[in-house]
C-alpha positions as CSV (number, residue, x, y, z in Angstrom):
1,M,8.1,16.7,-7.9
2,N,11.6,15.3,-8.4
3,N,12.0,16.8,-11.8
4,L,11.5,20.3,-10.4
5,H,13.9,19.5,-7.6
6,I,16.7,18.5,-9.9
7,N,16.0,20.2,-13.2
8,G,13.9,23.2,-12.3
9,S,15.4,26.7,-12.6
10,H,16.1,28.8,-9.6
11,D,13.2,31.0,-10.4
12,Q,10.8,28.1,-10.7
13,K,11.9,26.7,-7.4
14,E,11.5,30.1,-5.7
15,K,8.1,30.6,-7.3
16,Y,6.5,27.2,-6.5
17,L,8.4,25.1,-3.9
18,P,7.7,27.3,-0.8
19,D,3.9,27.1,-1.3
20,C,4.1,23.4,-2.2
21,V,5.9,22.7,1.1
22,R,3.5,24.8,3.1
23,G,0.5,23.1,1.4
24,T,-1.0,26.3,0.3
25,I,-1.0,25.0,-3.3
26,I,-1.7,21.3,-4.1
27,G,0.0,19.9,-7.1
28,G,0.0,16.8,-9.2
29,M,1.8,15.1,-12.0
30,G,0.4,14.5,-15.5
31,M,1.9,11.5,-17.3
32,S,-0.7,8.7,-17.8
33,E,-3.3,9.1,-20.6
34,P,-6.5,7.4,-21.6
35,G,-4.7,5.4,-24.2
36,A,-1.2,5.3,-22.7
37,G,-1.0,4.1,-19.1
38,T,1.9,1.8,-18.5
39,D,3.2,2.6,-22.0
40,V,4.2,6.1,-21.0
41,L,6.3,6.7,-24.2
42,G,3.1,6.1,-26.1
43,M,1.7,9.4,-24.9
44,T,-0.1,11.6,-27.5
45,T,-0.3,14.9,-25.6
46,K,1.8,17.4,-27.6
47,A,3.4,20.7,-27.0
48,S,4.3,22.8,-30.0
49,L,6.7,25.8,-29.7
50,E,5.2,29.0,-31.2
51,G,7.3,32.0,-30.5
52,D,7.8,32.2,-26.7
53,Q,4.9,29.9,-25.9
54,Y,4.3,26.2,-26.1
55,I,0.8,25.2,-27.2
56,V,-0.3,22.1,-25.4
57,N,-3.1,19.8,-26.6
58,G,-4.1,16.4,-25.1
59,Q,-5.5,14.6,-22.1
60,K,-4.1,13.1,-19.0
61,M,-5.9,10.5,-17.0
62,W,-5.8,9.0,-13.5
63,I,-4.3,12.2,-12.2
64,T,-3.9,12.4,-8.4
65,N,-5.2,15.8,-7.2
66,G,-6.5,16.3,-10.7
67,T,-9.4,18.0,-8.9
68,L,-9.8,19.0,-5.3
69,D,-13.4,20.3,-5.4
70,G,-14.9,18.1,-8.1
71,A,-15.4,21.0,-10.5
72,T,-12.0,22.5,-11.2
73,T,-8.4,21.3,-11.5
74,G,-5.8,21.2,-8.8
75,D,-3.4,24.1,-8.4
76,L,-0.2,23.1,-10.2
77,F,0.9,20.2,-12.4
78,L,4.1,18.9,-13.7
79,V,3.0,17.8,-17.2
80,Y,4.8,15.6,-19.7
81,A,4.2,16.2,-23.4
82,R,5.6,15.1,-26.7
83,T,7.8,17.9,-28.3
84,G,9.4,15.9,-31.1
85,E,8.7,13.1,-33.6
86,K,10.7,10.4,-31.7
87,R,9.0,8.5,-28.9
88,S,11.8,9.7,-26.6
89,E,11.4,13.4,-27.4
90,I,9.4,14.5,-24.4
91,S,9.5,17.7,-22.3
92,S,8.0,18.6,-19.0
93,F,6.1,21.8,-18.1
94,L,4.6,23.5,-15.1
95,V,0.9,24.2,-15.8
96,E,-1.1,26.3,-13.4
97,K,-4.8,26.2,-12.6
98,G,-6.7,28.9,-14.5
99,M,-4.5,28.8,-17.7
100,R,-6.9,29.3,-20.6
101,G,-7.8,26.0,-22.1
102,F,-6.7,24.0,-19.1
103,S,-9.6,22.2,-17.4
104,M,-10.8,19.2,-15.5
105,G,-12.4,16.4,-17.6
106,Q,-14.2,13.6,-15.8
107,Q,-13.7,12.9,-12.1
108,V,-12.9,9.3,-11.4
109,K,-15.5,8.1,-8.8
110,D,-16.5,4.9,-7.2
111,K,-13.0,3.6,-7.0
112,L,-12.3,0.2,-5.4
113,G,-9.8,1.7,-3.0
114,M,-7.7,4.8,-2.2
115,R,-11.0,6.8,-2.1
116,A,-9.5,9.6,0.0
117,S,-7.2,10.4,-3.0
118,P,-9.1,12.6,-5.5
119,T,-8.5,11.4,-9.1
120,A,-9.5,13.1,-12.3
121,E,-8.8,13.6,-16.0
122,I,-7.2,16.9,-17.0
123,V,-7.6,18.4,-20.5
124,F,-5.4,20.7,-22.5
125,D,-7.2,22.6,-25.3
126,N,-4.6,24.9,-27.0
127,V,-3.2,25.8,-23.6
128,S,-0.5,28.5,-24.0
129,V,2.4,27.7,-21.6
130,P,5.2,30.3,-21.4
131,I,8.6,28.9,-22.3
132,S,9.6,30.0,-18.8
133,Q,7.4,27.1,-17.6
134,L,9.5,24.5,-19.4
135,V,11.3,22.4,-16.8
136,G,14.8,21.5,-17.9
137,P,15.9,21.3,-21.6
138,A,13.4,20.7,-24.4
139,N,13.1,17.0,-25.3
140,G,15.1,16.2,-22.2
141,A,12.4,14.9,-19.8
142,T,12.3,11.2,-20.8
143,L,15.3,10.3,-18.6
144,C,13.8,12.2,-15.7
145,M,10.4,10.6,-16.2
146,M,11.9,7.1,-16.1
147,R,14.0,7.9,-13.1
148,N,11.0,9.3,-11.3
149,L,9.1,6.1,-12.1
150,E,11.8,4.2,-10.3
151,I,11.5,6.4,-7.3
152,E,7.7,6.2,-7.4
153,R,7.8,2.4,-7.5
154,L,10.0,2.3,-4.4
155,G,7.6,4.7,-2.7
156,L,4.6,2.5,-3.6
157,A,6.5,-0.6,-2.3
158,A,6.9,1.3,1.0
159,M,3.2,2.0,1.0
160,G,2.6,-1.7,0.7
161,L,4.8,-2.2,3.8
162,G,2.6,0.3,5.7
163,I,-0.6,-1.4,4.7
164,A,0.8,-4.8,5.7
165,R,2.1,-3.7,9.0
166,R,-1.2,-2.2,10.0
167,A,-3.1,-5.3,8.9
168,I,-0.8,-7.5,11.0
169,N,-1.2,-5.3,14.0
170,I,-5.0,-5.5,13.7
171,M,-4.9,-9.2,13.2
172,K,-2.6,-9.7,16.2
173,E,-4.7,-7.5,18.5
174,Y,-7.9,-9.2,17.4
175,A,-6.5,-12.7,17.8
176,N,-5.4,-11.8,21.3
177,Q,-8.8,-10.5,22.4
178,R,-11.1,-12.9,20.6
179,N,-12.2,-16.4,21.9
180,A,-13.7,-19.3,20.0
181,F,-14.7,-22.7,21.2
182,G,-13.5,-21.7,24.7
183,K,-10.0,-20.8,23.6
184,N,-8.1,-17.7,22.5
185,L,-7.8,-17.4,18.7
186,F,-4.0,-17.4,19.0
187,S,-4.2,-21.0,20.3
188,F,-5.4,-22.3,16.9
189,G,-2.8,-23.4,14.4
190,Q,-4.6,-21.8,11.4
191,I,-4.5,-18.4,13.1
192,Q,-0.9,-18.9,14.1
193,A,0.0,-19.7,10.4
194,M,-1.7,-16.6,9.2
195,V,0.0,-14.3,11.6
196,A,3.4,-15.9,11.4
197,T,3.5,-16.1,7.6
198,S,2.3,-12.5,7.3
199,Y,5.0,-11.3,9.6
200,A,7.7,-13.2,7.7
201,D,6.4,-11.8,4.4
202,Y,6.3,-8.3,5.8
203,M,9.9,-8.5,7.1
204,A,11.2,-9.9,3.8
205,G,9.6,-6.9,1.9
206,R,10.9,-4.5,4.5
207,A,14.4,-5.7,4.1
208,Y,14.2,-5.4,0.3
209,V,12.7,-1.9,0.4
210,Y,15.1,-0.6,3.0
211,C,18.1,-2.1,1.2
212,L,17.2,-0.3,-2.1
213,A,16.3,2.9,-0.3
214,N,19.6,3.0,1.6
215,H,21.6,2.7,-1.6
216,L,19.5,4.7,-4.0
217,D,20.9,8.0,-5.3
218,L,17.8,10.1,-6.2
219,K,19.7,11.7,-9.1
220,S,20.6,8.3,-10.6
221,Y,18.7,6.2,-13.2
222,G,19.0,2.6,-14.3
223,N,17.7,1.2,-11.0
224,S,14.6,-0.3,-12.6
225,L,15.4,-4.0,-11.7
226,D,15.0,-3.5,-8.0
227,A,12.6,-0.6,-8.1
228,D,10.3,-2.8,-10.1
229,G,11.2,-5.8,-7.9
230,T,10.3,-4.1,-4.6
231,K,6.9,-3.0,-5.9
232,L,6.2,-6.4,-7.5
233,Y,6.9,-8.1,-4.2
234,C,5.4,-5.7,-1.8
235,A,2.2,-5.0,-3.7
236,N,1.2,-8.7,-3.7
237,M,2.5,-9.2,-0.2
238,A,0.4,-6.4,1.2
239,K,-2.7,-7.8,-0.6
240,Q,-2.1,-11.3,0.7
241,V,-1.5,-10.1,4.3
242,C,-4.8,-8.1,4.1
243,D,-6.6,-11.1,2.8
244,R,-5.3,-13.2,5.7
245,A,-6.3,-10.5,8.1
246,I,-9.9,-10.5,6.7
247,Q,-10.0,-14.3,7.1
248,C,-8.6,-14.1,10.6
249,L,-11.3,-11.7,11.7
250,G,-14.0,-13.6,9.9
251,G,-17.3,-11.6,9.4
252,N,-15.8,-8.7,11.3
253,G,-13.0,-8.5,8.7
254,Y,-15.5,-8.1,5.9
255,V,-17.1,-4.9,7.3
256,G,-15.6,-1.5,7.6
257,D,-15.5,-1.2,11.4
258,Y,-12.2,-3.2,11.6
259,T,-10.4,-1.4,8.7
260,V,-8.8,-4.5,7.1
261,E,-11.3,-4.6,4.2
262,R,-10.3,-1.1,3.3
263,L,-6.6,-2.0,3.5
264,W,-7.3,-4.9,1.2
265,R,-9.0,-2.6,-1.3
266,D,-6.3,0.0,-1.1
267,S,-3.5,-2.6,-1.6
268,K,-4.9,-3.7,-5.0
269,L,-4.0,-0.4,-6.6
270,L,-0.4,-1.1,-5.9
271,E,-0.5,-3.9,-8.4
272,I,-1.7,-1.5,-11.1
273,G,-0.7,2.1,-10.3
274,G,2.9,3.3,-11.0
275,G,3.3,0.3,-13.4
276,T,1.3,-2.9,-13.6
277,N,2.7,-6.2,-12.3
278,E,2.9,-7.3,-16.0
279,S,5.1,-4.4,-16.8
280,H,7.4,-5.3,-13.9
281,H,7.7,-8.8,-15.2
282,K,8.7,-7.5,-18.6
283,N,11.1,-5.0,-17.3
284,M,12.8,-7.3,-14.8
285,S,13.1,-10.1,-17.3
286,R,14.7,-7.8,-19.8
287,D,17.2,-6.5,-17.3
288,L,18.1,-9.9,-16.0
289,S,18.6,-11.2,-19.6
290,R,21.1,-8.4,-20.2
291,M,23.0,-9.0,-17.0
292,D,26.5,-10.2,-17.8
293,H,27.3,-11.5,-14.3
294,D,25.8,-13.9,-11.8
295,L,23.6,-12.7,-9.0
296,E,25.5,-12.0,-5.8
């Protein structure tokens, strides 16, 4: 909840952050909608100020921790809603479980991967949110939202690194233990190519992610070129490494006992969640076209 860390009032931090850190309340972030995924500024959820309350109406979709029990919402959400006529006039609010009109919609089930992460739709039907639950200034959340997307994309790129590293370790261990045609698997050129290429790809992604992470000011914005770039590279890299791992393990790679099939399924989400590959292509091309200097 980077918005809360930077823009939240002292009272909001005192009220929520200790329990969030302890894990006694489980929170989420409401940004994507059924009709506005990657196009976050196309959101239609609205919050109208009436006296000392904001009345929130709309839906949010694909929400991590949207439900914890399959029947009710999670405990606390940082929710983005439109508060003006312009696309950029967006505010953020802290919405708690149990607020009247706030409910869980459909739970997203039978996902390809990331099945341990509960995902659901959350619904706002004339939810009265006290003005004290507004995070930062009204109409001032767009910049924070875009900055948080940059941080999220770096985090997802790092997730890709973790997936790739585990797949390489499994592939390496299996190739060391398994024999075929009277030889250790590591003696075959095809296996050598899979392992060596995967390691080189992983290390390239690692260097890119660590370089950006080491230089990123979490309060800054305008880092989309490399935030998008790290995720664009590492998401595909992780999927390709997992694909090689499945191939290396053969039939064993295709079943759950050896984990790599799950890693492959999990890696696919990285090419969609937090911004699709296609949005990264668009954003990066735009930023590069505006660059008034040569690459260093």
